[in-house]
N, C-alpha and C positions, 0 to 999 in steps of 0.2 A: 504493499499499499504506499501511497504518498503520505507525507506528514499531515496534510490537510484532511485526508480520508481517515487516517488513524485517529485524529482528534474527533471527528464526527462519530466514528464507531465507538470510541472511548466514551463519548458523552451519552450515546444510546445505552451502552452496557452499564453506565453509571446511573442510569435512571432518569436522564433528561426527558421530560415529557412536554416541553414547550420550547420551540426555537423560532426566533424572528430575526431575519437578517436582510441584507441588501447587497447586491453584487459589487465587488471591487477586486481587482487583481493586486496581489497574488494569492488571495484566499478563496477565489471563486469555486475551486473544487470542493471546499468544505460546505459552502452553501448548496451546491449541486448535490453533494452526497446526502445532506440532510433532507433536501427536497424529495429525493428518491426513497430513502430508508425510513424517515420518521413516519410517514403514513403507513408503510408496511408494518411498522411495529405498533400501530394504533396510537401514535403520538401526534402532536400538532406541529405542523410547519407553516410558517407564513413568510412569504416574501413581501416585506413592507414596502411602502411607497418611498421611503427614505431611510437613512441611518437614524435620524431623529425619531421617526415613527417606530423603528425597530426597538430601540432602547426603551421607549416608553411602553411598548407592548410587553417587554420583559418586566418592567416595573409593575404593570398591572397583574401579569400572570404570577409573578413571584408573591405579590401581595395576597393573591388568592391561594397560595400554598404550593404552586407548581415548582418543580425543579427546572428553572428557566435559563436560557442561554442565548447569546448573540455572538456574532463574529464579524470582523471587518479588517481593514488594513489602514495604516496610519492616518490619512485624511479623514477616513470614515470614523475612526475612533475619536478624532477631534470633534466631530459633529455630535458624538454620543456623550460628551463630557458633562453636559448639564444633567442629562438623565442619570448618569453614573453618580453624580453628586447627590441627586435626589434619592437614589436607591440606598446610598450610604447613609443619608440623613434619615431615611425611614427605617433603617436597620433591617434591610431585606437581603436575603441571600440571592446571589446571581453570579453566573459565570460569563466573562467577557473575554473573547479570544482576539488577540491582535497579532496578525501575521505581518510584521513590519516591512515597510518599503522605504526607499530613499525619500528625503525631504530637504528642506522645508517646503511648504506650499504643496502643490500637486506632485512635485518631485518626479520620480520615475518608478517603474515596477521592479527595480532591482532590490536585492536584500540589503537591509541595514539594521542597525541596533540603536538608532537615534531617538527612539521613543522611551528610553529608560527613564528620563526625568519625568515625563508625562505619566508613566505608569507608577512610579515609586513615590512621587510627591503629590499624589492625588489626581492632578490633572484638571479638575473642575474647581469650583469655588468652595471655600470653607475649609475647616480643619478636619479633614478626614483622610483615611488611608484605605486603599485596596490591598489585599494580599496579592502577591505577584509570584507566579511559578514560571520557571524558565526551562523547558525541556531541551535536551541536546541530541535526541535521536527520535526516529519514528516510533520505536517501542515506548520510549519515555513520554512521547506526546500522547499516546494511548493511555499509559499507566497513570499519568498525572491528572487526567480527567476525573478519575475516582477521587483523588485527593482534593481537586478543585471543588467539586460538588459537596463532599463531606465537610470541608473547611467552611464553605459558604453557609451551609446549614448550621454547623456547630456554633459559629460566631455571628450569624445573621449579618453577613458582610459580603460585599462584592469581591470576587476573586478574578484576577486577570491571568490568563495564559499568554505569556509573551514569547512568541516565536519570530521567525523572519521568513522572507521569501524563499531562501535556500532550503530551510527545513520544511516549509510547506510543500515545496515542489519535489524534493528528493523522494526516491522510492527505496524502501528497505523491507527485508522480511519482518513480519509482525505475528506475535503470538497473542491472540485474543483470548478472553476468559481466563487469564492467568491468575494465579493465587494472589498476586499483588493487588488485583482489583477487588475491593471489598466495598459494598454499598453499606453505609452506616445510616440507619433510619433514625431521624430526629423528629419528634413530635412538634407540630406547629400550632399551638393553641392560640397564637396571636393572629393567625391568617383570617382574612375576610372571606368566610365561606358561607355566610348566612347565619343568623344568630338565634334561630329557633331553639329554645331550651337553654339559652345562656345569654349573658350580657353581650352588648355589641363590641366588636373590635374596631379600632381606628388605626389606620396606617397613614402616617403623615410625617412631614419634615418641617412643619410650620409651627412656631411657638411664639406667641405675641405677648403673653403675660410677662411682666417684669421678672427677670431672673430665671424663667423657665428654660430658655435656650442655653444660658450659661450652665445650668445644672445638667441639661442634656449633654452638652459638649464635655463636661467633666466626666460624665459616665462613659462616653465614647473613648476618652483618653485612658480610662482605667481598662477598658476592653483592649485597646491597642497595646497597652503595657503587658497584658497577659499574653497576647499573641506574640509580641517580641520575645518574651521569656520562653515560650513553649514551642513555637512553630518554626524557627529558623533552621534551614537545612543546607548542607553543602557536601561536596565530595572533596576530600583532601588526599594527596598522594605524596610520599617521600618528604614529609615536612620536618621530621625530627632533626636531620642533619643538613638541611638545605641551606645553601648560601644565597641562592636566587630562587624566588618563588614566582611563578607565572600565574596570573589570575585571569580567567576568561569564563564567559557563560554562553549558553546556547550553542549555536552553530560554531562560533569562534572557539569554544572549548574543545571541539573535535580537532580543529587545526592546531590549536595550542598543545593538545595532548601529544600529537605526532611530533612536534618540535621538542617537547620535553623528553620523549623517548630517545630521540636522536642525540640530544645534548647529553643525556645520561650515558649513552653508548660511548661518547667521547670522554667520559670520566668526570664530567661536570656535576657538581652537587646542586641539581635543580629539582625544585618541588612544584606542586601544582595545586591550585584551589579553584574549584568550580562552584560558585554560588548556585543553588537550586532555587531557593527563595530569594528574590531580589528585594522584596519587602515582606516580612522583616529581613533586613540584611544580616547575614551570619557573621557578626562581628567576632564571635568566639573563635572562629577559624583562624583569626589573626593573633589571638592572645598567646598561642603556643610559642611564637617566635619573637615576642615583644622585647625580651631581654637579650637576644642575640643580634649580631650585626648582619642581619639578613636584608637583602635587596629585593624589591618587588617590581615586577613588570606586568602592567595591566594591558591586556589586548582587547580592543573593541572595534566593531563596525560603526564607530562614531568618532568625533573629535574630542571625546573626553567627558563621559558622564558617570559611569560606574566607578571610574577612578577616584572621584570625590568621596564615595562611600569607603573605599579602601583606605584613603588617607585619614578619614574620620575614625575609622576603626583602629588604625595604628597610632593615632594621637601623637604624631611626630616622632614615633620611636624608630622609624626606618625610612630609608630613601625609597621613593616610589617613582618609577619612570613609566612612560606611556607610549604605546604604539597603536595608532588607529587610522582607519580610512572610512570614508562614508560616501554617500551619494551613489551607491552601487559598487564602490571599491571594497575589495576584500583582502585584508592582510594575508599573505601567503606563509606557509610553513617556514620557507627559507628566510623571509623577512624577519620572523621571530628569532630564528637561530642566529642570524647576523647581528641583530640587536643585542642579544644576550652576550655574544662574543665580544661586542664593543663595550659592554658595561664594565666599569671599574669600581 
């Protein structure tokens, strides 16, 4: 399967029962897959009239208790930001897939990772966060859909799957129905399902009485604190004795991993960190080497976004260098190897 198709099948197997989307390259295969497979599974698929329509349909479906999802690519996700902020403000679970392309503006359809700030800093208005998961393979694109829906329901919070055009289009073998995929059932007593026999539920993000909105925001911050403590994930390799640690996520992590293997074959003490959650960022991955004279090299398909979280995690305890391309440019394995060889 392609990465786009694997995300779609993962969503269906994870219990997604409502999808609303709008076409945009390079994620169109995902929308097409859902258009074909959701009705076959007895689920709801809607091609909305716009990205704005799609995210607000997800808002409504989630408020009624559905496992709801939408997907798009960079400019389309920008159009969804107001709705995402409303979903976060109403404390609703939803999954939003962004298969990133080059920008800014309309950009092009080539892969990029330049939506990192948008995804990890909220993207819309207000003090809110989305949880952000970054798969690095077709198999992980499938597996992480279970985590995305489970986390969304557990914390009543939007979750973003952040991929890119390269991951969405590549084709790899896929094992579906694996033991990694577990649906966790969460009761939704808050859902707007009709109030016969109980009091009414209200789903909203609007607080006008003095002090109500501040109290609500304080509650959100407590929830985000719990997520930071409990849900950060990463892959770490060869960290204990590393003199140089390469940090990359998503598709770039695949290329960086190849560079790490070649550099280690040369006898260089090179380690590797791949953040899997981009928010919460896995700061504990960098605590291992804080007291050592370790150098870090961050690789991104951007001109420097995740590198800021790496520097914040290290709190000035290590030198951090950066290698990036964007607008469709992809750092090559040899670019990384040559950069490490030049680092002193």
